N, C-alpha and C positions, 0 to 999 in steps of 0.2 A: 583396601587399595598394597596391586600390587606391586611388592619389593623383588625384586634381583639381583642379590652377589657376581657380581664378578670374581672369575676363580680361575680366568687364567686367559693368558693372547696369544698365540698360535705361529708364528710363521716358518711359509714351508716354502726354503727359498729356490727346490729348484723350479714348482710348482709361482711363484710368484705373488707367495697370496696373503694374507694373515685373517687371520679368525679370535672371535671373542669367545671367549666361553661365559655363559650365568651358570646361580644357581636361583633357586623357587631357598629364598628365607626361609617361607617357612615350610616348605614341604622337601627336603633337599632331595631328594626323585630325583625331579623334577627339574630335568638340563637345556642347553636351548644352548644355541653354535650360528653364532651369526659370522657371512664375510668383515671387513675391517680394510679404513685401503690399509692396504702392502705396509707393510715396516711400520704402523703405528708405532707411537713411542706411550709410553705411558701415560708420562705428563694429556696428552689425547686422546689419550682410551675413552673415558665417562663421553667424551660427547662424539666421539666415532660410537661407540656400544647406542646412542640413547640415537643419535640419526639410521643408526641400525634397527634396532627395538622399531623403529617408527613405523619406516618404508614398509619393514616384513606389515605392525599393525592393517597399516590403505592397501598392505597385496591379501591379508589374509577376511577385510572388511567386503573385499569384491570377489570374492572369493567361491566358486559351486562347487559344488559336494558331486558328483557318479559315485555310481559300481561301477566294474567290470562282470560286459558285453563278450 
């Protein structure tokens, strides 16, 4: 099972956006950043991070792959 570690939470006040940052526990060279609700708190972060991961997983499950033409 893959385990992702939350390594950061960033709030961009000018754009009113927040991002959670992850690294893979077994391969810290792999990084991922995803949007979470603006001004997400540390208390809410694990749940919001899981929601963001689930949404990405669902999006990728139906993604198609294309090459430049």
